[in-house]
Phi, psi and omega in degrees: 000162178236131177252139183231134178230117179269154174205167174105355178289172179165194180255130181217151177281155177305137184092349181276186184227153171216153173236119177268146177237149176225107180268126182253146176213168182098224185277066184299323183298341181271355183281128183261325180204157181236148180228155163245128174245167171215154178220116177270157180305130178077005181239162177284155176293135182234148178283129182258311184204153181222153174217134182266175177301328179271014176069022170283136183240157178211147185225150170293148181302326185291344183241357181302134180085349180244324183251147177225127176261140180208174182217152172239100185296327181295330181256004181051046184230140174245141183242155170229105177274123183242115179246165179049048184294146181238156177305331179291348177277355179298125183182171166271128182258131183241140172265143179222142176239136178242128183271176180295343176263013180065024171279133184249133177243151182233149168273182184274347178095153176222136186278132172240124179235124180246118181267149181270000000 
């Protein structure tokens, strides 16, 4: 199994920045790619950013140019740097790990609130 713990959420004004962290433990070697999702109240969970084992990245159109996903392999941690935050970015952000067998694990989520 893989355990994921997110941190770094909080309250920020529009135009500000936050960096989310996702610390992974357990069967790290089986993880093929990592994702950040978000879910706003009354909306479906949406994929925000992804990074593969080979460091290929992908972003939702709504965050391109503002968010950056990265990883620190030595610390088994994935980050989401969020700049130029907008009120529409308010959501609970979840980290997800997908293994080579396509098993998906989730963290508990961290709240991001952007005030206007």
